[in-house]
Phi, psi and omega in degrees: 000130181294146179295136178295131172282130175239152180304324185242021175301131179096350179270124177265128177240121174268121189251105173268009189274168179203163179072255189233306191304304186288312183297327174293338176282310185294327176291329178298310181292331168297324185293329183262019166099005174293152179268099184265114174256111185272118182270122187231146178300139180296138179068349184235316178069193173309144180298335174296340180290338181249031180303326182253010173082329184262121187273060170275160183302322179289322178292325185276357171237037181300167183296325175297315178296314187297323181298341186237011188223022175290164175053048182218159169250134178257131181228126181275114178228131171273090183294355182268353181260153185295325182288326181286322179288323177299327179293319181292318178300327174288325174295326186292329177301328184256008187265162174247329186214138172243131180231136174219162171222045172281175173294161182294137178092353186288311184299323181294315181294331172287337185101008189249020185288169182297324183293318173296311186299318184290333171297325178283312183221101185296351182263358185284141175250132184243113184251121174247134177244124188234177178288314191230355182114166184291332179232173177097171187311326183256003190312315190263006171287153171297130179261144177197155181312301190291327176296315179300323179300315185286318187283337184267001177089000176292322181284333184299327185278131176234178176296317170202166186301337176293337181269126184295146175290154189207164174279130176301124195283001175222171194277065183304304186297310181302312183296314178305306174304318172307313179287332172289325171306315181292328173297313181299320181291313185293323180292324177294325177298316177294322180287329186289332172300333183269321189254344186075002184237150168283184179197177178256141172235137179235130178226143174227151175299320183291317181291326182294325179281330173294316178298325181297337180260035187299321176294311180294326179294315174299319181291325179284324183289325179273320182246000184056033182240138176279123172259118187232102178296331179293337188259009177296136194293337182255018177239156173164180177252129189232146180266122168277185178274009177212025171146180189253157175220152178251137179236136175240105181274083185200173173062025178221156182300315175215083184299322181304315175307310182292327179294310181298322176299313181300316187278356179063039177236166183304144181294122179264352188295335173295327181282332187226074191282340183226173191289315176300328176288320181292324177297318183292329182248023178316306185300331177290316176299308181298327180287330175294314178296317184296319181294318185293312196287330178292346184279350182216184186277166177294315175306320182295305191283336174291325174295316181293322182288325175291331177294337172265014178060034178264145178281125185202163183193154178281152174267117186242165177274158177305315180306322181290317176301316176301323184277354184289139179304325182295330177298314181286321181300323181279005179060038184273352183246128175246118177271118173231162173262087184286131187298339178250318184272348180080217183286135177210146177257129171249152176282127179280185176281136177278001177262115182248117176262127175299327180262001182209068176298141180280151176205177176267105172258354170220131174294152175305125190287147166293158178303118178070017181301328180255007182314302185296319182305303188298314181296323175296328179293318182299308179305328183267359184066031178255154173272345179090324181215152180306132184250155176284155179289000000 
């Protein structure tokens, strides 16, 4: 049977990352066929292996770790020892990309910075994900998802002044920065095909969050005006008599008129005809919507809102979303039989290529599972998997 062609088949990644930002990037590269060698600390490994604090075999291969580390090989290397550093240098000779998400300067102090690596392998691409970037007043501060939310201005915006500021409940910054790392790696690989040389890539949580606010930043810079999509006067989350729904009153000639028709209330658009007026009287409008929607069921109001071609959806739990037929149709769930965890469902790739569907070709590895295998490849002068030229 012929070998399946994958987008990144033959590309070798040395993965020094841990927790979320880096591992979600290297997993994505692994999903598309790259040979990802995860460099882990002896006896400890990725910090996510200790997510539950108790270093049992099951705990060190927990669901959180498994969710971010499929399609990788794990190698235990003490990077502070001469033997460990030499092993890394030998691996760099066979590698295409080195990825880390340490604080700025850590890889250089270990002897694994781009300048040192490029002397060993001029084609090497070194990608670093940090909290704030490699230079500047915050370069050596510890970076973390919640801190990036706060520092970038994302956390400060709320639906209205009565709503307290809060932490966004999923790893928005880590995932965004991780995908920016993937973009950088793919662009650098393409450029290397033209120049024959590698380069350095820098991505930060902070920059990713600033970039995510490109519309808001332009509005603030030009008009000194806060653009807050959560605070739009005709949008919001509303409780029905059996659950919540979300309504987005936008992208129509007269959305307020259509909302009033759907909610079976008097047309308020003559009183509040434009966006500035609607913003000024948002509490009045929202109370009218809230009172009407509370009087009937979620299904009833969703049907009426959709009949008016208004954007709306039920507010669901993650469990409900995972069980939705649309999730399965989109191939977003990967069922695996893990040797330690047993049956577990992983979230698949949201990028669907017709000629290269992603799959689990390597289970999330046990700590050091492939150490002997990979070090033997070094000793034999082999790359382990076919590499690009």
